[in-house]
C-alpha positions as CSV (number, residue, x, y, z in Angstrom):
1,M,13.1,-6.8,27.0
2,K,15.2,-4.4,24.9
3,L,17.2,-4.4,21.5
4,F,19.6,-1.9,20.3
5,D,21.5,-1.8,17.1
6,P,24.6,0.3,17.5
7,K,25.4,1.0,13.9
8,S,21.9,2.4,13.2
9,E,20.6,3.6,16.5
10,F,17.6,1.6,16.2
11,E,15.8,0.4,19.4
12,L,12.9,-2.3,20.1
13,S,11.4,-2.2,23.7
14,L,8.8,-4.9,24.6
15,D,9.0,-3.4,28.2
16,G,5.1,-2.7,27.5
17,F,4.6,-6.3,26.3
18,E,4.0,-8.4,29.4
19,T,3.3,-11.4,27.3
20,V,6.9,-11.5,26.5
21,T,9.3,-13.2,29.0
22,D,12.4,-14.7,29.0
23,E,10.9,-18.1,29.8
24,L,8.9,-17.7,26.7
25,L,11.6,-16.7,24.3
26,E,13.9,-19.2,25.8
27,S,11.1,-22.1,25.2
28,Q,11.3,-25.1,23.1
29,A,8.3,-24.0,21.6
30,T,9.8,-20.7,20.7
31,A,12.7,-22.2,19.4
32,F,10.6,-24.4,17.1
33,L,8.8,-21.6,15.7
34,A,11.8,-19.4,15.1
35,K,13.6,-22.2,13.3
36,S,10.9,-23.0,10.7
37,A,10.5,-19.3,10.1
38,L,14.2,-18.8,9.5
39,A,13.9,-21.9,7.3
40,M,11.0,-20.5,5.4
41,V,13.2,-17.2,4.8
42,E,16.1,-19.3,3.4
43,K,13.6,-20.9,0.9
44,I,12.1,-17.7,-0.1
45,E,15.5,-16.0,-0.5
46,A,16.8,-19.0,-2.3
47,G,14.2,-18.3,-4.9
48,E,11.8,-21.4,-4.2
49,V,8.2,-21.6,-5.3
50,V,6.9,-20.5,-1.9
51,N,3.8,-18.5,-3.1
52,T,1.6,-21.6,-3.1
53,T,-1.7,-22.8,-1.3
54,V,-3.1,-26.4,-2.0
55,H,-6.5,-25.0,-3.0
56,P,-7.3,-24.4,-6.6
57,T,-8.7,-20.6,-6.5
58,E,-6.1,-19.6,-3.9
59,S,-2.5,-20.3,-5.3
60,E,-0.4,-18.2,-7.6
61,D,2.6,-20.8,-7.5
62,R,5.4,-18.4,-8.1
63,A,8.7,-17.4,-5.9
64,V,8.5,-14.5,-4.0
65,D,11.5,-12.1,-4.5
66,H,11.4,-8.9,-2.6
67,Y,14.2,-10.0,-0.1
68,N,16.7,-10.6,-2.8
69,H,16.5,-7.1,-4.5
70,R,18.6,-5.9,-1.5
71,M,21.0,-9.0,-0.9
72,E,24.5,-8.6,-1.3
73,A,24.9,-12.3,-2.2
74,S,21.7,-13.2,-3.5
75,P,21.5,-16.8,-4.8
76,V,19.0,-15.7,-7.5
77,A,20.8,-14.6,-10.9
78,G,20.1,-10.7,-11.5
79,K,18.5,-10.0,-8.4
80,S,20.9,-8.6,-5.6
81,L,21.7,-5.3,-4.0
82,A,24.2,-4.6,-7.1
83,D,21.3,-5.2,-9.8
84,S,19.1,-3.1,-7.8
85,I,21.6,-0.1,-7.8
86,A,22.7,-0.6,-11.1
87,Q,18.9,-0.2,-12.2
88,W,18.5,2.6,-9.8
89,N,21.6,4.4,-11.3
90,T,19.8,4.2,-14.8
91,I,16.4,5.5,-13.6
92,K,18.0,8.5,-11.5
93,T,20.3,9.3,-14.6
94,E,17.5,9.5,-16.9
95,I,14.9,11.0,-14.5
96,D,17.7,13.8,-13.8
97,A,17.6,14.8,-17.4
98,I,13.9,15.6,-16.9
99,L,14.4,17.5,-13.5
100,D,17.5,19.4,-15.1
101,G,15.7,20.5,-18.2
102,K,17.9,18.1,-20.6
103,T,15.0,16.4,-21.6
104,T,12.0,18.4,-22.5
105,T,8.7,18.1,-24.2
106,P,8.7,17.9,-28.2
107,E,7.9,21.8,-28.0
108,G,10.9,22.1,-26.0
109,K,9.2,23.1,-22.7
110,R,10.6,21.9,-19.4
111,Y,8.4,19.4,-17.6
112,T,6.6,20.9,-14.6
113,D,4.4,18.5,-13.1
114,V,4.6,14.5,-12.7
115,I,1.4,12.2,-11.8
116,F,2.1,9.0,-10.1
117,N,-0.7,6.5,-10.9
118,G,-0.9,3.4,-9.0
119,L,-2.9,1.4,-6.8
120,G,-2.3,-0.4,-3.3
121,G,1.6,-1.0,-2.7
122,S,2.1,0.8,-6.5
123,F,0.3,3.7,-4.6
124,L,0.9,3.6,-0.8
125,G,5.0,2.8,-0.9
126,P,5.8,5.7,-3.3
127,L,3.5,8.1,-1.1
128,M,4.8,6.6,2.4
129,L,8.4,7.0,0.8
130,V,8.1,11.0,-0.3
131,I,6.2,12.0,2.8
132,S,9.0,10.4,5.0
133,Q,11.4,12.7,3.4
134,Y,9.4,16.2,2.7
135,G,6.2,15.7,4.7
136,D,2.8,15.9,3.2
137,E,3.4,19.6,2.0
138,F,6.3,18.1,-0.3
139,N,5.4,20.8,-3.1
140,F,6.2,23.0,-0.9
141,E,9.1,22.0,1.1
142,S,11.2,20.0,-1.3
143,G,12.3,22.8,-3.8
144,L,12.0,20.0,-6.6
145,P,11.9,21.3,-10.0
146,V,8.6,19.3,-10.8
147,R,5.1,19.2,-8.5
148,I,4.4,15.8,-7.4
149,H,0.7,14.2,-7.8
150,F,-0.8,11.1,-6.8
151,M,-3.7,9.2,-8.2
152,S,-5.1,6.3,-6.6
153,N,-9.0,6.5,-6.0
154,T,-11.2,6.1,-9.2
155,D,-13.1,9.3,-8.2
156,P,-14.0,11.5,-11.4
157,D,-14.3,14.8,-9.1
158,S,-10.4,14.3,-7.9
159,Y,-9.5,13.6,-11.8
160,H,-11.0,16.9,-13.1
161,L,-9.7,18.8,-10.0
162,L,-6.1,17.7,-10.6
163,F,-6.4,17.8,-14.4
164,N,-7.9,21.2,-14.7
165,K,-5.1,22.8,-12.4
166,L,-2.3,21.4,-14.6
167,D,-0.6,22.3,-18.1
168,V,-1.0,19.0,-19.6
169,A,1.8,20.1,-22.1
170,T,4.3,20.0,-19.4
171,T,3.0,17.1,-17.2
172,V,3.9,13.3,-17.5
173,M,2.1,10.7,-15.9
174,V,3.8,7.4,-14.3
175,S,1.5,4.4,-14.5
176,M,2.8,1.7,-12.2
177,S,1.3,-1.8,-12.6
178,K,2.5,-5.1,-13.0
179,S,-0.1,-6.1,-15.3
180,G,-1.3,-3.0,-16.7
181,S,-5.0,-4.5,-16.3
182,T,-5.7,-3.1,-12.8
183,A,-9.1,-1.6,-13.4
184,E,-8.1,1.4,-11.5
185,T,-4.9,2.3,-12.6
186,K,-5.8,1.6,-16.4
187,G,-8.9,3.6,-16.0
188,A,-6.7,6.6,-14.9
189,T,-4.4,5.8,-17.6
190,D,-7.0,5.5,-20.2
191,A,-8.7,9.2,-18.7
192,W,-4.9,10.7,-19.0
193,T,-4.8,9.2,-22.8
194,A,-8.0,10.9,-23.8
195,L,-6.7,14.2,-21.9
196,V,-3.7,14.6,-23.8
197,A,-5.1,13.3,-27.3
198,S,-7.9,16.2,-26.5
199,K,-4.9,18.7,-26.4
200,G,-3.4,17.6,-29.8
201,L,-0.6,16.0,-27.9
202,E,1.4,12.9,-28.6
203,L,0.7,10.3,-25.5
204,G,4.4,9.3,-25.5
205,P,6.2,12.3,-24.4
206,H,4.0,12.8,-21.3
207,S,4.0,9.1,-20.1
208,I,6.3,6.7,-18.1
209,A,5.6,3.1,-17.3
210,V,6.6,0.8,-14.1
211,T,5.2,-2.9,-15.4
212,T,6.7,-6.3,-16.0
213,P,8.2,-7.3,-19.3
214,G,5.3,-8.2,-21.9
215,S,2.6,-6.9,-19.8
216,M,-0.5,-5.2,-21.3
217,L,1.1,-1.7,-20.1
218,D,4.4,-2.7,-21.3
219,K,3.0,-3.2,-24.8
220,F,0.9,-0.3,-24.7
221,A,3.8,1.9,-23.8
222,Q,6.4,0.4,-26.2
223,E,3.4,1.2,-29.0
224,H,3.1,4.7,-28.1
225,K,6.9,5.2,-27.3
226,F,6.6,6.2,-23.8
227,L,8.9,8.5,-22.1
228,G,10.6,5.8,-20.0
229,I,9.9,2.2,-19.3
230,Y,11.1,0.3,-16.2
231,Y,10.8,-2.8,-15.1
232,M,9.8,-4.9,-12.1
233,A,9.8,-8.5,-11.6
234,T,6.5,-10.8,-11.6
235,E,7.6,-12.5,-8.5
236,T,7.5,-9.3,-6.6
237,G,4.3,-8.6,-4.8
238,G,2.7,-5.2,-5.1
239,R,2.9,-4.6,-1.3
240,T,6.5,-5.4,-1.0
241,S,7.3,-3.6,-4.4
242,I,8.7,-0.6,-2.6
243,G,12.5,-1.8,-3.3
244,T,11.8,-2.1,-6.9
245,A,11.4,0.3,-9.8
246,I,7.9,0.8,-8.2
247,G,9.8,2.7,-5.3
248,M,12.8,3.9,-7.6
249,V,11.1,6.2,-10.2
250,P,9.3,8.2,-7.4
251,A,12.4,8.5,-5.5
252,A,14.3,9.9,-8.3
253,F,11.6,12.7,-9.2
254,A,11.7,13.4,-5.6
255,R,15.6,13.2,-5.4
256,I,15.7,10.8,-2.5
257,D,18.5,8.5,-1.9
258,F,17.3,5.3,-3.0
259,A,20.5,3.4,-3.0
260,D,20.5,4.2,0.9
261,F,17.1,3.1,1.5
262,L,18.2,-0.2,-0.2
263,R,20.8,-0.5,2.1
264,G,18.8,0.1,5.3
265,Q,16.6,-2.6,3.9
266,G,19.5,-5.2,3.6
267,H,20.8,-4.0,7.2
268,M,17.3,-4.9,8.6
269,D,17.2,-8.4,6.6
270,A,20.7,-9.1,8.1
271,M,19.7,-8.7,11.7
272,T,16.5,-10.5,10.9
273,R,18.4,-13.3,9.8
274,R,19.9,-14.1,13.4
275,P,19.1,-17.5,14.7
276,E,19.0,-16.1,18.5
277,V,15.5,-15.1,19.1
278,K,16.5,-12.2,21.6
279,Q,18.9,-10.9,19.1
280,N,16.2,-10.8,16.0
281,P,14.1,-7.7,16.0
282,A,11.3,-8.9,13.7
283,M,11.3,-12.6,15.7
284,L,10.8,-10.8,18.7
285,L,7.8,-8.7,17.3
286,A,6.4,-11.9,15.6
287,V,6.8,-14.2,18.8
288,A,5.1,-11.3,20.8
289,I,2.4,-10.9,18.6
290,H,1.7,-14.6,18.2
291,Q,1.7,-15.5,21.8
292,M,-0.6,-12.7,22.9
293,T,-3.1,-14.0,20.1
294,L,-2.6,-17.5,21.3
295,M,-3.4,-16.4,25.1
296,Q,-5.8,-13.8,24.3
297,G,-7.1,-13.9,21.0
298,S,-6.7,-11.6,17.8
299,K,-6.2,-8.2,18.8
300,N,-6.0,-5.1,16.5
301,M,-3.0,-3.6,16.0
302,I,-2.7,0.2,16.6
303,V,0.2,1.8,14.8
304,L,1.0,5.4,16.4
305,C,3.7,7.3,14.3
306,Y,4.9,10.3,16.6
307,S,6.2,12.1,13.1
308,D,4.3,14.0,10.6
309,F,6.7,12.5,8.1
310,L,5.4,9.3,8.9
311,K,1.6,10.3,8.1
312,E,1.2,7.3,5.7
313,F,3.1,4.6,7.6
314,A,0.0,3.0,9.4
315,H,-1.9,3.0,5.9
316,Y,1.3,1.2,4.2
317,L,1.1,-1.5,7.1
318,Q,-2.6,-2.2,6.8
319,Q,-1.8,-3.2,3.2
320,L,1.2,-5.0,4.4
321,Y,-0.5,-7.0,7.3
322,M,-4.0,-7.4,6.4
323,E,-3.5,-8.3,2.4
324,S,-0.7,-10.6,3.6
325,L,-2.4,-12.1,7.0
326,G,-6.2,-12.2,6.3
327,K,-6.7,-15.7,4.7
328,N,-9.6,-18.3,5.0
329,Y,-7.1,-21.0,3.9
330,H,-3.8,-22.7,5.0
331,A,-1.2,-23.3,2.9
332,D,-2.0,-26.7,3.1
333,G,-5.6,-26.3,1.8
334,T,-7.3,-26.6,5.0
335,P,-9.6,-23.9,6.2
336,A,-8.4,-21.1,8.4
337,V,-9.8,-17.7,9.7
338,E,-6.8,-15.6,10.1
339,G,-5.8,-12.0,9.9
340,Q,-4.3,-9.0,11.7
341,T,-6.3,-6.0,11.7
342,V,-4.4,-2.6,11.7
343,F,-5.3,1.0,11.9
344,G,-3.7,4.1,13.3
345,G,-2.2,7.2,12.2
346,V,-0.1,10.2,13.7
347,G,0.3,11.0,17.2
348,T,-0.2,13.2,19.0
349,G,-3.3,14.4,16.9
350,E,-4.9,11.4,15.5
351,Q,-4.5,9.5,18.8
352,H,-7.5,11.6,20.4
353,A,-9.8,10.3,18.1
354,F,-9.5,6.6,19.6
355,M,-7.3,6.6,22.6
356,Q,-10.4,6.8,25.1
357,Q,-11.3,3.4,24.0
358,V,-7.9,2.1,23.6
359,Q,-7.2,3.3,27.6
360,K,-10.6,2.6,29.0
361,G,-12.6,0.5,27.0
362,L,-12.7,-2.7,25.0
363,R,-9.6,-4.7,25.4
364,D,-9.3,-5.5,21.5
365,C,-5.7,-4.0,20.8
366,F,-2.1,-3.6,21.3
367,V,-0.2,-0.7,20.3
368,R,2.8,-0.3,18.3
369,F,4.7,3.2,18.8
370,V,6.9,4.5,16.1
371,H,8.9,7.6,16.6
372,F,12.5,9.4,15.9
373,A,15.2,10.0,18.4
374,K,16.7,13.0,16.6
375,R,14.9,16.2,15.7
376,S,15.8,18.3,13.1
377,G,15.0,21.7,14.8
378,D,12.9,22.7,17.9
379,L,10.9,25.6,19.4
380,D,10.6,27.0,22.9
381,N,7.4,25.3,24.8
382,A,6.8,27.0,28.4
383,K,5.3,24.0,30.0
384,A,7.8,21.1,28.5
385,G,11.0,23.3,27.5
386,S,10.6,22.8,23.9
387,V,8.0,21.5,21.5
388,G,10.3,18.4,21.0
389,R,10.1,17.4,24.2
390,Q,6.5,17.7,24.6
391,L,6.2,15.5,22.1
392,L,8.7,13.0,23.9
393,A,6.5,13.3,26.9
394,F,3.3,12.5,24.9
395,V,5.1,9.5,23.8
396,K,6.0,8.4,27.2
397,G,2.8,9.5,29.2
398,T,1.0,7.7,26.8
399,E,3.3,4.6,27.1
400,A,2.7,4.8,31.2
401,A,-0.9,5.3,31.0
402,L,-1.2,2.2,28.7
403,H,0.7,0.4,31.3
404,Q,-1.2,1.7,34.0
405,N,-4.5,0.5,32.5
406,G,-3.0,-3.3,31.7
407,K,-2.7,-2.3,28.0
408,E,0.3,-3.8,25.9
409,F,2.2,-2.0,23.7
410,I,5.7,-2.5,21.6
411,T,8.0,0.6,21.2
412,C,10.4,1.2,18.0
413,T,12.6,4.0,17.9
414,Y,14.8,5.1,14.8
415,D,17.5,7.8,14.9
416,E,16.1,10.2,12.3
417,P,13.8,9.8,9.1
418,T,16.8,9.2,6.5
419,P,16.1,6.8,3.2
420,F,18.3,4.6,5.3
421,N,16.2,4.3,8.5
422,I,12.9,4.3,6.5
423,G,14.2,1.1,4.5
424,M,14.9,-0.4,8.0
425,M,11.3,0.4,9.0
426,V,9.8,-1.2,6.0
427,A,12.1,-4.2,5.8
428,L,11.4,-4.8,9.6
429,E,7.4,-5.2,9.1
430,E,8.1,-7.2,6.1
431,R,9.9,-10.0,7.9
432,V,7.3,-9.5,11.0
433,V,4.7,-10.5,8.3
434,T,6.8,-13.4,6.7
435,F,7.2,-14.9,10.2
436,L,3.6,-14.5,11.3
437,A,2.5,-16.1,8.2
438,C,4.9,-18.9,9.1
439,F,3.7,-19.5,12.4
440,K,-0.3,-19.6,11.2
441,G,0.7,-21.8,8.6
442,I,-0.5,-19.3,5.9
443,N,0.6,-18.1,2.5
444,A,1.5,-14.3,3.1
445,Y,1.8,-13.5,-0.7
446,D,-1.3,-14.3,-2.5
447,Q,-4.6,-12.0,-2.1
448,P,-7.6,-14.1,-3.5
449,G,-10.0,-11.7,-1.7
450,V,-8.8,-8.8,-3.6
451,Q,-9.6,-10.6,-6.7
452,D,-13.2,-11.4,-5.9
453,G,-13.6,-7.7,-5.5
454,K,-12.5,-7.0,-9.0
455,L,-14.5,-10.2,-10.2
456,A,-17.6,-8.4,-8.7
457,A,-16.9,-4.7,-9.9
458,D,-16.4,-6.8,-13.8
459,A,-19.8,-8.6,-13.2
460,M,-21.4,-4.9,-12.1
461,N,-19.7,-3.3,-15.1
462,A,-21.2,-5.8,-17.7
463,F,-24.5,-5.5,-15.7
464,S,-24.6,-1.7,-16.4
465,K,-23.6,-1.8,-19.9
466,D,-26.5,-4.7,-20.8
467,S,-29.0,-2.6,-18.3
468,E,-27.9,1.0,-20.4
469,A,-28.8,-1.0,-23.8
470,F,-32.1,-2.7,-22.3
471,V,-33.3,0.8,-21.0
472,A,-32.3,2.7,-24.4
473,K,-35.1,0.5,-26.4
474,A,-38.3,1.6,-24.5
475,G,-37.2,3.3,-21.0
476,F,-38.4,1.6,-18.0
477,K,-40.8,1.6,-15.0
478,G,-40.9,-0.2,-11.8
479,T,-38.6,-1.5,-8.9
480,A,-35.5,-3.0,-9.0
481,D,-37.0,-6.4,-8.7
482,D,-39.1,-5.3,-12.0
483,F,-36.2,-4.3,-13.7
484,V,-34.0,-7.6,-13.0
485,T,-37.1,-9.9,-14.2
486,A,-37.7,-7.6,-17.2
487,Q,-34.1,-8.4,-18.2
488,G,-34.9,-12.0,-17.9
489,K,-32.6,-12.8,-15.0
490,A,-33.2,-14.1,-11.4
491,V,-34.1,-12.2,-8.6
492,S,-31.2,-12.2,-6.3
493,F,-29.2,-10.2,-3.7
494,E,-26.5,-9.5,-6.3
495,T,-28.9,-8.8,-9.2
496,R,-30.8,-6.5,-7.2
497,L,-28.0,-4.6,-5.4
498,M,-26.7,-4.2,-9.0
499,A,-29.9,-3.0,-10.4
500,E,-30.5,-0.6,-7.7
501,A,-27.2,0.8,-8.0
502,F,-27.9,1.2,-12.0
503,L,-31.1,2.7,-11.7
504,S,-30.4,5.1,-8.6
505,D,-27.1,6.3,-10.6
506,L,-28.8,6.7,-13.6
507,T,-31.1,9.3,-12.0
508,K,-28.2,11.1,-10.2
509,N,-25.8,11.1,-13.2
510,P,-27.7,11.0,-16.6
511,A,-24.5,12.3,-18.2
512,S,-22.6,9.3,-17.7
513,Y,-24.7,7.0,-19.7
514,K,-24.2,8.1,-23.3
515,A,-26.7,5.9,-25.0
516,L,-29.6,7.5,-22.9
517,A,-28.7,11.3,-23.7
518,G,-31.5,13.3,-23.1
519,C,-33.6,10.7,-20.9
520,R,-35.8,11.7,-18.3
521,A,-35.3,9.7,-15.1
522,S,-36.5,9.8,-11.6
523,R,-37.4,7.9,-8.7
524,Q,-39.8,7.9,-5.4
525,F,-39.6,5.9,-2.1
526,D,-42.3,4.1,-0.5
527,G,-40.6,1.4,1.5
528,E,-38.7,0.9,-1.9
529,F,-37.5,2.9,-4.6
530,A,-39.6,3.0,-7.8
531,Y,-38.0,4.4,-11.2
532,D,-39.4,6.1,-14.0
533,I,-37.2,6.5,-17.1
534,T,-38.4,7.6,-20.1
535,V,-36.4,7.8,-23.2
């Protein structure tokens, strides 16, 4: 089974997916699934409230608008391809002024570096987009007038490494957060704020915000007169935000044609609205995955991208699929155990890490191949004729081996890594997720599990602050359980976990605890750790 789009030269091949047959695609069951999934798309694009789950802890109760931002005729006011391109043109003009030296620092210097500070979709989307155009050596290959850096992980070592190699006076940080309260992003913003102040500089000329109107970050940016404040909508989920200002600002700094990216998304959206199952690439993919799951149980999806320009695409899909489909409640509030595990990387290199098991081991996965038909250049290779032909041999050889070993695979071929085609790639996967969620009866657009981790981290922070104050009074000697009891708390898995973390961290990183400056902290192990802290 193949599908080909003459305009973009996109090709989808399901020849390696034996679960998909004409009988399946033409069945009444598939027709029913397709009809319900397309009806859901109509509701989403009409601006109806679809991000809802009949469970008090799960539901966000709002519309979902990422498809509208690239629709030529959107029924939602202010959200269309024309509106997005208008915003893009404004952002591009203002960022071009920075890149061209027309907008300078208060001291009249040109900006030399930009840091993109975001988490989840605010990090993975922009990073994936930049690498898709320049590779991961983008600061050497792009020829841009500024160097580009990304911050996501809360790692003080990375903070020091990056901040120490920059000239703060000619650097701008772009903080990207819908709320401004995301702990990781806010932590990096706070660290940047302190660093800029330590250099005797004003924060505003060295900061840009991408956020929602009225958010904590918006208010902070307004107060400090940020160099730029660009807005996204509350109805746009983080993992589907690449088509908004979240993607526009990095694209402007990287001089990527973002309007072309949006048009690529819109082109794929048009294909994935088709009612004919065999002519709808997202429906074909979703039906294939869903039918395999029904027949064989849930399987891991391995994404192999045969281009270094797609180095971050598998990571991008990890969040898109796993955050959208990993749910323990159906939309009607009944219990569920759903999800789609995704991992992968760049073939041919990274497939050597796991292909032995895929080919010969557990039958717990299927493979998604993604590659480009055109090469921008090539080199001689005695064995294959050229390096590009050798790469093609690896793609097709791996496919053939999978078939011989009875393992299923799907292949997506795009013409070349243009912004238009990258937009198509992203839009295809977004629609597959929408269809799969509809098939499963789940809400693809909430993420309560992410919130669980945030709340637990907040509890750890509170415990750590209380414990620091407790130890500052008279020190401590004993085990983690003794420490919990001494503070008048009940010993549980959670309190023991937090106590061990606090006490062990104190022995290794005493400088991080200002109230305990000069303390002596040690630990000894005899089946469990015993701690001795003297203040």
